[in-house]
C-alpha positions in Angstrom: 137.2 108.5 78.9 134.9 110.7 81.0 133.0 109.2 83.8 129.2 109.3 83.4 127.7 111.6 86.0 125.2 109.9 88.2 121.7 111.3 88.2 120.8 113.4 91.2 118.6 111.7 93.8 114.9 112.4 93.9 114.5 114.2 97.2 111.2 114.7 99.1 109.9 114.7 102.7 107.2 112.7 104.4 105.0 115.2 106.2 101.5 114.8 107.7 99.9 115.9 104.5 102.1 113.9 102.1 101.7 110.8 104.4 97.9 111.2 104.3 98.1 111.7 100.5 100.0 108.4 100.1 97.3 106.6 102.1 94.7 108.2 99.9 96.3 107.7 96.5 99.9 106.4 96.0 99.5 107.5 92.3 98.7 111.1 93.3 101.6 111.0 95.8 103.9 110.0 93.0 102.6 112.8 90.7 103.0 115.4 93.4 106.2 114.5 95.1 108.2 112.3 92.7 107.0 113.1 89.2 106.3 116.7 90.3 103.8 117.2 87.4 102.0 120.6 87.1 98.4 121.1 88.2 95.8 120.5 85.6 92.5 120.8 87.4 90.9 123.8 89.1 90.2 123.3 92.8 88.7 125.6 95.5 91.5 127.9 96.7 89.6 129.8 99.3 89.9 127.3 102.1 93.7 127.1 102.0 94.1 130.8 101.6 91.8 131.7 104.5 93.3 129.1 106.7 96.8 130.4 106.0 95.8 134.0 106.8 94.4 132.9 110.2 97.6 130.9 111.0 99.7 133.8 110.0 97.8 136.2 112.3 98.1 133.8 115.2 101.8 133.2 114.6 102.4 137.0 114.7 100.3 137.3 117.9 102.2 134.5 119.6 105.5 136.1 118.7 104.1 139.4 120.1 104.6 141.1 116.7 100.9 142.1 116.8 98.4 142.7 119.5 94.8 141.7 119.2 93.8 144.8 117.3 96.8 144.5 115.0 96.0 140.9 114.3 92.4 141.8 113.3 93.7 144.5 111.0 96.3 142.2 109.5 93.6 139.6 108.7 91.3 142.2 107.1 94.2 143.5 105.0 95.4 140.1 103.9 91.9 139.1 103.1 91.8 141.8 100.5 95.3 141.3 99.2 94.7 137.6 98.6 91.4 138.2 96.8 89.2 136.2 99.3 86.3 138.4 98.2 86.7 136.8 94.7 87.3 133.1 95.3 84.3 130.9 95.7 83.7 127.9 98.0 82.2 124.6 96.9 78.7 126.1 97.1 79.6 129.0 94.8 79.7 131.6 97.6 82.5 133.7 99.0 83.7 133.0 102.5 82.4 135.1 105.4 85.2 137.4 106.7 83.4 137.8 110.1 83.5 134.1 110.7 87.3 134.0 110.2 87.8 137.1 112.4 85.9 135.3 115.1 87.9 132.1 114.5 91.2 134.1 114.8 90.0 135.7 118.1 89.2 132.2 119.4 92.8 131.3 118.6 94.1 134.4 120.4 92.2 133.3 123.5 93.8 129.9 123.3 97.3 131.3 123.0 96.6 133.6 125.9 96.0 130.6 128.2 99.5 129.3 127.6 103.1 130.2 128.4 106.5 129.5 126.8 105.0 129.6 123.3 107.0 128.3 120.3 104.9 129.2 117.2 105.3 127.6 113.8 108.5 125.6 114.4 109.6 123.7 111.3 111.3 120.4 112.0 113.1 118.6 109.2 115.0 115.3 109.8 116.7 112.8 107.6 115.0 109.4 107.4 115.8 106.9 104.6 117.5 106.8 101.3 118.8 104.5 98.6 120.7 105.1 95.3 117.9 106.9 93.7 115.7 108.5 96.4 116.3 110.4 99.6 113.3 110.7 102.0 113.2 113.1 105.0 110.6 113.9 107.7 109.1 117.4 107.9 106.5 119.0 110.0 105.5 122.6 110.9 103.9 122.7 114.4 101.4 125.5 114.9 102.2 126.0 118.6 104.2 124.3 121.3 103.5 125.7 124.7 102.9 125.1 128.4 99.3 125.0 129.5 99.0 127.6 132.3 96.4 125.7 134.4 98.1 122.4 134.4 101.8 123.3 133.7 101.7 120.5 131.0 103.6 120.8 127.7 101.2 120.6 124.8 101.0 120.7 121.0 98.3 122.9 119.5 97.1 122.8 116.0 94.5 125.3 114.6 91.8 124.1 112.3 89.5 126.4 110.3 87.3 123.7 108.9 83.5 123.6 109.4 83.4 120.1 110.8 85.3 117.8 113.2 87.3 115.1 111.4 86.6 111.5 112.5 89.0 109.9 110.0 92.7 108.8 110.6 94.3 111.9 109.0 94.4 114.1 112.0 95.5 111.3 114.3 98.4 110.6 111.9 99.2 114.3 112.0 99.3 114.3 115.8 101.5 111.2 115.9 103.8 112.7 113.3 104.3 115.9 115.4 104.9 113.9 118.5 107.5 111.7 116.7 109.3 114.8 115.4 109.6 116.3 118.9 110.7 113.0 120.4 113.4 112.6 117.8 114.6 116.2 117.8 114.2 117.2 121.5 113.7 113.8 123.3 110.5 115.2 124.5 106.9 113.9 124.4 104.1 116.5 125.1 101.4 115.6 127.5 98.8 116.0 124.8 98.1 117.3 121.3 95.0 119.5 120.9 93.3 120.2 117.6 91.3 123.4 118.1 88.4 123.9 115.6 88.4 127.7 115.8 85.2 128.3 113.9 83.3 125.8 116.0 84.9 126.7 119.4 85.6 123.1 120.3 88.8 121.0 120.5 89.8 117.4 120.2 92.7 115.9 122.2 95.1 113.1 121.5 97.5 111.5 124.1 100.2 109.0 123.1 102.5 106.8 125.0 106.1 106.3 123.9 105.2 102.8 122.7 102.6 104.3 120.4 105.1 106.8 119.0 107.6 104.0 118.4 104.9 101.9 116.6 104.1 104.8 114.4 107.8 105.2 113.5 107.8 101.6 112.4 104.8 102.3 110.2 106.6 105.2 108.7 109.6 103.0 108.0 107.4 100.5 106.2 105.9 103.2 104.1 109.3 104.7 103.2 110.6 101.2 102.3 107.6 100.7 100.1 108.2 104.0 98.3 111.9 103.2 97.9 110.9 99.8 96.4 108.4 101.4 94.0 111.1 103.9 93.0 110.5 106.3 90.1 108.4 104.0 88.0 104.8 105.4 88.0 103.4 102.0 87.2 104.3 100.8 90.7 102.0 103.3 92.4 98.3 102.1 92.9 95.7 104.6 91.9 93.8 104.7 95.2 91.2 107.4 95.6 91.6 110.2 93.0 88.0 111.5 93.0 88.8 114.2 95.5 87.5 117.8 95.2 91.0 119.1 96.0 92.9 116.9 93.5 94.6 119.5 91.4 96.3 116.7 89.2 93.1 114.8 88.4 93.7 114.8 84.6 97.2 113.4 85.0 95.7 110.7 87.3 93.0 109.8 84.7 95.5 109.7 81.8 97.7 107.3 83.8 94.7 105.0 84.7 93.5 105.0 81.1 97.1 104.1 79.9 97.1 101.2 82.3 93.7 99.9 81.2 94.9 100.1 77.6 98.0 98.1 78.4 95.9 95.5 80.3 93.6 95.1 77.3 96.4 94.4 74.8 
């Protein structure tokens, strides 16, 4: 008699974005990373595309693959190739190319004030698993470098948003990057800087080893909760699904309607 093959484990990573998504809506987290359902709702694409182009140009500059003029030309070329002249923002307008060129040049100035640059390092580490799920940790750090004026090691993250975030999302992101570097390289940067390139301002976070260890405990608690919830969609609370960038909103609404119908029976 043939042995029944066991089902492959559901594998996914906790990253800054997926962690924030879990805090926002465990249901949407499930649909995205466990159920892996297709998108069903149109969302603004221009912000992600334009941000990716700026990051790409800055990575190439930091790696010395492009000089300043080459980075500008690359941004203009990619702007056209990725149809940024077509996609509309939340106000129905196309993005301003000049604003993003200026933002990228601000990024180049920041890179030029640092040495020992490590751009866009991806760190993936194993974390927790059970018989049905395997959870890793993953992060891509925009830039690790040494600040020339102070000789301090820093993490730099570029933002192309129009406002400064005051919520917990970016603080979690900073904690996440510090944890990854601590676990992989036994190193804690002096600070983590979020540079708002379109605004010309930055926001700093500094963490002690104790704070990083506390954050790791929180990650373990969240991972344990996900392992306990398993692959049953009913276990995942709806949370906040009314988000402009929720590309799976119809799936969320169908699941919420299904639950209400069951409750009414």
